[in-house]
One Martini backbone bead per residue (centre of mass of N, CA, C, O) as a GRO file, in nm:
protein
  320
    1MET     BB    1   0.329  -0.396   0.024
    2GLU     BB    2   0.108  -0.265   0.232
    3ARG     BB    3   0.004  -0.371   0.537
    4LYS     BB    4  -0.340  -0.444   0.640
    5LEU     BB    5  -0.601  -0.356   0.863
    6HIS     BB    6  -0.953  -0.408   0.934
    7LEU     BB    7  -1.240  -0.383   0.951
    8ILE     BB    8  -1.496  -0.567   1.027
    9PRO     BB    9  -1.758  -0.611   0.865
   10TYR     BB   10  -2.058  -0.409   0.877
   11GLN     BB   11  -2.389  -0.306   0.982
   12VAL     BB   12  -2.608  -0.037   0.926
   13ASN     BB   13  -2.947  -0.013   1.040
   14ALA     BB   14  -2.950   0.255   1.235
   15VAL     BB   15  -3.026   0.601   1.304
   16VAL     BB   16  -3.052   0.800   1.609
   17GLU     BB   17  -3.100   1.067   1.822
   18ALA     BB   18  -3.293   0.917   2.052
   19VAL     BB   19  -3.284   0.740   2.376
   20SER     BB   20  -3.420   0.498   2.643
   21GLU     BB   21  -3.220   0.219   2.719
   22VAL     BB   22  -3.175  -0.115   2.746
   23PRO     BB   23  -3.015  -0.312   2.568
   24LYS     BB   24  -3.094  -0.631   2.458
   25GLY     BB   25  -2.804  -0.753   2.468
   26ILE     BB   26  -2.753  -0.691   2.769
   27GLU     BB   27  -2.998  -0.861   2.874
   28LEU     BB   28  -2.922  -1.136   2.741
   29ILE     BB   29  -2.652  -1.153   2.948
   30ALA     BB   30  -2.736  -1.039   3.245
   31ALA     BB   31  -2.607  -0.772   3.358
   32PRO     BB   32  -2.821  -0.629   3.546
   33LYS     BB   33  -2.809  -0.866   3.760
   34ILE     BB   34  -2.493  -0.765   3.863
   35TRP     BB   35  -2.482  -0.448   3.944
   36GLU     BB   36  -2.470  -0.495   4.263
   37LYS     BB   37  -2.173  -0.617   4.237
   38SER     BB   38  -2.104  -0.480   3.934
   39LYS     BB   39  -1.967  -0.201   3.701
   40GLY     BB   40  -1.628  -0.191   3.666
   41LYS     BB   41  -1.480  -0.068   3.882
   42GLY     BB   42  -1.133  -0.013   3.813
   43ILE     BB   43  -1.160  -0.094   3.508
   44THR     BB   44  -0.954  -0.116   3.200
   45VAL     BB   45  -1.050  -0.051   2.874
   46ALA     BB   46  -0.896  -0.114   2.563
   47ILE     BB   47  -0.967   0.050   2.253
   48LEU     BB   48  -0.914  -0.078   1.927
   49ASP     BB   49  -0.992   0.159   1.681
   50THR     BB   50  -1.163   0.470   1.551
   51GLY     BB   51  -1.220   0.576   1.820
   52CYS     BB   52  -1.407   0.866   1.962
   53ASP     BB   53  -1.679   1.031   2.097
   54VAL     BB   54  -1.590   1.228   2.356
   55THR     BB   55  -1.874   1.405   2.387
   56HIS     BB   56  -2.052   1.187   2.452
   57PRO     BB   57  -2.283   1.165   2.717
   58ASP     BB   58  -2.223   0.845   2.762
   59LEU     BB   59  -1.879   0.872   2.764
   60SER     BB   60  -1.700   1.110   2.871
   61GLU     BB   61  -1.666   0.991   3.193
   62ARG     BB   62  -1.514   0.713   3.096
   63ILE     BB   63  -1.273   0.869   2.986
   64ILE     BB   64  -0.912   0.863   3.056
   65GLY     BB   65  -0.794   0.831   2.757
   66GLY     BB   66  -0.547   0.852   2.468
   67ARG     BB   67  -0.456   0.754   2.120
   68ASN     BB   68  -0.291   0.819   1.814
   69PHE     BB   69  -0.181   0.598   1.524
   70THR     BB   70  -0.266   0.764   1.290
   71GLY     BB   71  -0.308   0.996   1.014
   72ASP     BB   72  -0.501   1.145   1.141
   73ASP     BB   73  -0.465   1.461   1.217
   74ASN     BB   74  -0.157   1.452   1.138
   75GLY     BB   75  -0.086   1.237   1.369
   76ASN     BB   76  -0.204   1.329   1.623
   77PRO     BB   77  -0.187   1.176   1.943
   78ASP     BB   78  -0.423   1.372   2.092
   79VAL     BB   79  -0.628   1.275   1.852
   80TYR     BB   80  -0.927   1.042   1.895
   81THR     BB   81  -1.129   1.086   1.677
   82ASP     BB   82  -1.432   0.978   1.540
   83TYR     BB   83  -1.525   0.928   1.178
   84ASN     BB   84  -1.700   0.651   1.162
   85GLY     BB   85  -1.847   0.488   1.450
   86HIS     BB   86  -1.741   0.209   1.560
   87GLY     BB   87  -1.592   0.290   1.826
   88THR     BB   88  -1.831   0.427   1.966
   89HIS     BB   89  -2.012   0.178   1.971
   90VAL     BB   90  -1.829  -0.001   2.142
   91ALA     BB   91  -1.799   0.172   2.388
   92GLY     BB   92  -2.104   0.163   2.474
   93THR     BB   93  -2.134  -0.130   2.523
   94ILE     BB   94  -1.915  -0.130   2.759
   95ALA     BB   95  -1.960   0.199   2.910
   96ALA     BB   96  -2.222   0.329   2.936
   97VAL     BB   97  -2.389   0.518   3.122
   98HIS     BB   98  -2.610   0.527   3.412
   99ASN     BB   99  -2.866   0.798   3.342
  100ASP     BB  100  -3.160   0.756   3.224
  101THR     BB  101  -3.027   0.783   2.934
  102GLY     BB  102  -3.000   0.642   2.664
  103VAL     BB  103  -2.758   0.426   2.716
  104VAL     BB  104  -2.621   0.109   2.843
  105GLY     BB  105  -2.357  -0.065   2.961
  106VAL     BB  106  -2.224  -0.334   3.093
  107ALA     BB  107  -1.986  -0.132   3.228
  108PRO     BB  108  -2.071   0.177   3.358
  109GLU     BB  109  -1.774   0.204   3.542
  110ALA     BB  110  -1.573   0.181   3.345
  111SER     BB  111  -1.272   0.235   3.186
  112LEU     BB  112  -1.153   0.426   2.896
  113LEU     BB  113  -0.908   0.347   2.641
  114ILE     BB  114  -0.838   0.532   2.352
  115LEU     BB  115  -0.719   0.353   2.062
  116LYS     BB  116  -0.622   0.473   1.746
  117VAL     BB  117  -0.577   0.227   1.469
  118LEU     BB  118  -0.811   0.345   1.282
  119ASP     BB  119  -0.930   0.514   1.043
  120LYS     BB  120  -1.191   0.662   0.879
  121ASN     BB  121  -1.191   0.391   0.680
  122GLY     BB  122  -1.101   0.130   0.866
  123SER     BB  123  -0.777   0.150   0.854
  124GLY     BB  124  -0.457  -0.039   0.929
  125GLN     BB  125  -0.158  -0.065   1.038
  126TYR     BB  126   0.024  -0.291   1.196
  127ASP     BB  127   0.183  -0.094   1.369
  128TRP     BB  128  -0.054   0.044   1.500
  129ILE     BB  129  -0.163  -0.204   1.655
  130ILE     BB  130   0.103  -0.273   1.802
  131ASN     BB  131   0.129  -0.002   1.946
  132GLY     BB  132  -0.144  -0.014   2.094
  133ILE     BB  133  -0.090  -0.264   2.261
  134ASN     BB  134   0.171  -0.157   2.401
  135TYR     BB  135   0.030   0.092   2.534
  136ALA     BB  136  -0.171  -0.077   2.704
  137VAL     BB  137   0.044  -0.204   2.868
  138GLU     BB  138   0.187   0.055   2.975
  139GLN     BB  139  -0.107   0.146   3.110
  140LYS     BB  140  -0.239  -0.114   3.247
  141ALA     BB  141  -0.449  -0.269   3.125
  142ASP     BB  142  -0.698  -0.525   3.159
  143ILE     BB  143  -0.828  -0.481   2.867
  144ILE     BB  144  -0.859  -0.586   2.525
  145SER     BB  145  -1.035  -0.443   2.241
  146MET     BB  146  -1.091  -0.615   1.903
  147SER     BB  147  -1.272  -0.499   1.613
  148LEU     BB  148  -1.066  -0.666   1.409
  149GLY     BB  149  -0.907  -0.764   1.082
  150GLY     BB  150  -0.736  -1.039   0.903
  151SER     BB  151  -0.581  -1.285   0.685
  152GLU     BB  152  -0.302  -1.230   0.827
  153ASP     BB  153  -0.015  -1.379   0.972
  154VAL     BB  154   0.159  -1.185   1.213
  155SER     BB  155   0.414  -1.213   1.420
  156GLU     BB  156   0.428  -0.935   1.559
  157LEU     BB  157   0.130  -0.939   1.661
  158HIS     BB  158   0.145  -1.202   1.823
  159GLN     BB  159   0.370  -1.094   2.019
  160ALA     BB  160   0.210  -0.867   2.143
  161ILE     BB  161  -0.013  -1.041   2.261
  162GLN     BB  162   0.172  -1.227   2.433
  163ASN     BB  163   0.271  -0.992   2.608
  164ALA     BB  164  -0.001  -0.920   2.730
  165ILE     BB  165  -0.066  -1.193   2.855
  166ALA     BB  166   0.192  -1.197   3.038
  167LYS     BB  167   0.043  -0.934   3.188
  168GLN     BB  168  -0.265  -1.024   3.235
  169ILE     BB  169  -0.411  -0.944   2.966
  170LEU     BB  170  -0.707  -0.931   2.816
  171VAL     BB  171  -0.794  -1.057   2.479
  172VAL     BB  172  -1.047  -0.931   2.253
  173CYS     BB  173  -1.203  -1.071   1.958
  174ALA     BB  174  -1.324  -1.080   1.644
  175ALA     BB  175  -1.410  -1.348   1.442
  176GLY     BB  176  -1.592  -1.263   1.203
  177ASN     BB  177  -1.788  -1.198   0.869
  178GLU     BB  178  -1.736  -1.474   0.661
  179GLY     BB  179  -1.969  -1.645   0.692
  180ASP     BB  180  -2.219  -1.937   0.602
  181GLY     BB  181  -2.361  -2.113   0.851
  182GLN     BB  182  -2.127  -2.326   0.862
  183ASP     BB  183  -1.929  -2.595   1.012
  184SER     BB  184  -1.768  -2.709   0.758
  185SER     BB  185  -1.625  -2.433   0.761
  186ASN     BB  186  -1.343  -2.216   0.745
  187GLU     BB  187  -1.304  -1.893   0.899
  188LEU     BB  188  -1.017  -1.669   0.899
  189ALA     BB  189  -0.898  -1.446   1.158
  190TYR     BB  190  -0.691  -1.165   1.245
  191PRO     BB  191  -0.638  -1.230   1.585
  192ALA     BB  192  -0.863  -1.450   1.667
  193CYS     BB  193  -0.687  -1.723   1.587
  194TYR     BB  194  -0.550  -1.683   1.835
  195ASN     BB  195  -0.528  -1.880   2.112
  196GLU     BB  196  -0.485  -1.636   2.336
  197VAL     BB  197  -0.753  -1.533   2.257
  198ILE     BB  198  -1.088  -1.408   2.268
  199SER     BB  199  -1.325  -1.546   2.062
  200VAL     BB  200  -1.612  -1.379   1.898
  201GLY     BB  201  -1.926  -1.454   1.834
  202ALA     BB  202  -2.261  -1.451   1.681
  203ILE     BB  203  -2.586  -1.349   1.763
  204ASN     BB  204  -2.911  -1.313   1.802
  205LEU     BB  205  -3.201  -1.206   1.982
  206GLN     BB  206  -3.289  -1.541   1.945
  207ARG     BB  207  -3.021  -1.726   1.973
  208ARG     BB  208  -2.902  -1.727   1.684
  209SER     BB  209  -2.686  -1.795   1.459
  210SER     BB  210  -2.496  -1.603   1.267
  211GLU     BB  211  -2.432  -1.618   0.939
  212PHE     BB  212  -2.154  -1.432   0.950
  213SER     BB  213  -2.024  -1.611   1.152
  214ASN     BB  214  -1.733  -1.746   1.216
  215SER     BB  215  -1.580  -2.071   1.167
  216ASN     BB  216  -1.394  -2.231   1.421
  217ASN     BB  217  -1.163  -2.373   1.677
  218GLU     BB  218  -1.122  -2.059   1.820
  219VAL     BB  219  -1.396  -2.028   1.931
  220ASP     BB  220  -1.527  -1.942   2.257
  221LEU     BB  221  -1.779  -1.751   2.203
  222VAL     BB  222  -2.101  -1.580   2.246
  223ALA     BB  223  -2.282  -1.284   2.127
  224PRO     BB  224  -2.454  -1.020   2.064
  225GLY     BB  225  -2.471  -0.908   1.682
  226GLU     BB  226  -2.771  -0.787   1.637
  227GLU     BB  227  -2.922  -0.505   1.646
  228ILE     BB  228  -2.712  -0.302   1.804
  229LEU     BB  229  -2.752  -0.072   2.058
  230SER     BB  230  -2.570   0.248   2.047
  231THR     BB  231  -2.329   0.458   2.018
  232TYR     BB  232  -2.262   0.761   1.826
  233LEU     BB  233  -2.231   1.016   1.632
  234LYS     BB  234  -2.308   1.315   1.751
  235GLY     BB  235  -2.478   1.193   1.999
  236LYS     BB  236  -2.584   0.937   1.889
  237TYR     BB  237  -2.761   0.645   1.757
  238ALA     BB  238  -2.717   0.278   1.683
  239LYS     BB  239  -2.771   0.002   1.465
  240LEU     BB  240  -2.555  -0.286   1.469
  241SER     BB  241  -2.380  -0.549   1.275
  242GLY     BB  242  -2.158  -0.798   1.428
  243THR     BB  243  -1.878  -0.915   1.578
  244SER     BB  244  -1.810  -0.628   1.673
  245MET     BB  245  -2.073  -0.623   1.874
  246ALA     BB  246  -2.006  -0.873   2.052
  247THR     BB  247  -1.725  -0.815   2.180
  248PRO     BB  248  -1.799  -0.594   2.397
  249HIS     BB  249  -1.978  -0.776   2.579
  250ILE     BB  250  -1.718  -0.920   2.680
  251SER     BB  251  -1.542  -0.696   2.779
  252GLY     BB  252  -1.750  -0.579   2.985
  253SER     BB  253  -1.775  -0.855   3.143
  254LEU     BB  254  -1.482  -0.868   3.243
  255ALA     BB  255  -1.502  -0.620   3.421
  256LEU     BB  256  -1.705  -0.756   3.617
  257ILE     BB  257  -1.557  -1.023   3.682
  258LYS     BB  258  -1.293  -0.893   3.793
  259GLU     BB  259  -1.414  -0.745   4.031
  260ILE     BB  260  -1.545  -0.986   4.171
  261ALA     BB  261  -1.293  -1.174   4.186
  262ASN     BB  262  -1.107  -0.982   4.346
  263LYS     BB  263  -1.297  -0.984   4.604
  264ASN     BB  264  -1.327  -1.288   4.657
  265PHE     BB  265  -0.995  -1.352   4.634
  266GLU     BB  266  -0.810  -1.116   4.733
  267ARG     BB  267  -0.702  -1.092   4.424
  268ASN     BB  268  -0.535  -1.115   4.133
  269LEU     BB  269  -0.612  -1.263   3.854
  270THR     BB  270  -0.541  -1.436   3.611
  271GLU     BB  271  -0.596  -1.479   3.286
  272HIS     BB  272  -0.674  -1.782   3.307
  273GLU     BB  273  -0.877  -1.738   3.549
  274LEU     BB  274  -1.065  -1.537   3.391
  275TYR     BB  275  -1.142  -1.735   3.173
  276ALA     BB  276  -1.282  -1.936   3.356
  277GLN     BB  277  -1.495  -1.738   3.459
  278LEU     BB  278  -1.628  -1.698   3.191
  279ILE     BB  279  -1.695  -1.989   3.088
  280LYS     BB  280  -1.882  -2.059   3.338
  281ARG     BB  281  -2.090  -1.822   3.191
  282THR     BB  282  -2.208  -2.040   2.993
  283VAL     BB  283  -2.445  -2.146   2.718
  284PRO     BB  284  -2.558  -2.378   2.541
  285LEU     BB  285  -2.721  -2.396   2.195
  286GLY     BB  286  -2.653  -2.651   1.991
  287ASN     BB  287  -2.398  -2.592   1.850
  288SER     BB  288  -2.125  -2.580   1.716
  289PRO     BB  289  -1.816  -2.497   1.839
  290LYS     BB  290  -1.734  -2.337   1.569
  291LEU     BB  291  -1.972  -2.128   1.634
  292GLU     BB  292  -1.988  -2.115   1.988
  293GLY     BB  293  -1.810  -2.290   2.145
  294ASN     BB  294  -1.928  -2.253   2.478
  295GLY     BB  295  -2.128  -2.026   2.423
  296LEU     BB  296  -2.337  -1.820   2.588
  297LEU     BB  297  -2.336  -1.552   2.757
  298TYR     BB  298  -2.427  -1.576   3.123
  299LEU     BB  299  -2.376  -1.414   3.411
  300THR     BB  300  -2.588  -1.614   3.598
  301ALA     BB  301  -2.515  -1.930   3.553
  302GLU     BB  302  -2.392  -1.993   3.832
  303ASP     BB  303  -2.635  -1.935   4.003
  304CYS     BB  304  -2.833  -2.135   3.866
  305LEU     BB  305  -2.672  -2.387   3.939
  306SER     BB  306  -2.679  -2.347   4.243
  307ASP     BB  307  -2.990  -2.359   4.280
  308VAL     BB  308  -3.024  -2.648   4.166
  309PHE     BB  309  -2.840  -2.785   4.365
  310ASN     BB  310  -2.987  -2.702   4.621
  311GLN     BB  311  -3.260  -2.827   4.552
  312LYS     BB  312  -3.159  -3.125   4.534
  313ILE     BB  313  -3.056  -3.134   4.827
  314SER     BB  314  -3.335  -3.076   4.958
  315ALA     BB  315  -3.488  -3.313   4.837
  316GLN     BB  316  -3.314  -3.537   4.956
  317ALA     BB  317  -3.354  -3.451   5.261
  318LEU     BB  318  -3.659  -3.515   5.257
  319LYS     BB  319  -3.622  -3.829   5.201
  320LEU     BB  320  -3.466  -3.900   5.483
   0.00000   0.00000   0.00000
């Protein structure tokens, strides 16, 4: 029997013709507050998904290339058009341009490499995924974003991810949507459960854990994943829900973090160092670590802590 990976199930809440706003999920993680420091310029995010609407006005100038690994369009490697909508939505959350119309992504100046590894039905062979990962490594992507998964632990997939990590590429994966809202049970999906990847769970826009979000001890952090507004097929926009929608918030944020860190440290940080930079920008929400990992990504958390520290030092100085 042919082994396959699939889109992690998600929900389409609404499709609209036109919008003009900063999506609430992007505001919730405080991305706009650091756009003066970084918009992800010079950072390449490889999106392994259903392709992309490459003509979408919010995305076309962010796409630097792509490749089709599926059987769609007779397997033509140069046609990575999205017929599903999922990949286009993910792409918008990561890097939709900031042009005062439509939506804006977390890292609106990041570059997108569109790797179509899931077909129009949202299904993909493991070889397609593995080849997509290897291609992203060859193209020297900085970040790999995968909102896909399956129940099977496949050693070849794990090896491909380990190879990417060894090349200092950050790999971000959706935790999965098989959760029951309880931290007493474990719901496992791969590749999110591989220790090397950054596994992303979901919360709603009220900062409460999403009922569907998988719980296990490999969840690293959470991001908004319900009623997420982003780009969609035929130049439209849609609100979708799922850990698939939380994942690109993290992938885009890592583009911002990497640009800032490289400037501050005057060198390219390793994958482990960038992971540490990400995690120190999280805020615990009071849930079990199996549901939220280290907490909600909040990109200005470090600045907030610094302000509190300086205020305490000033107060102590006044007492002296």
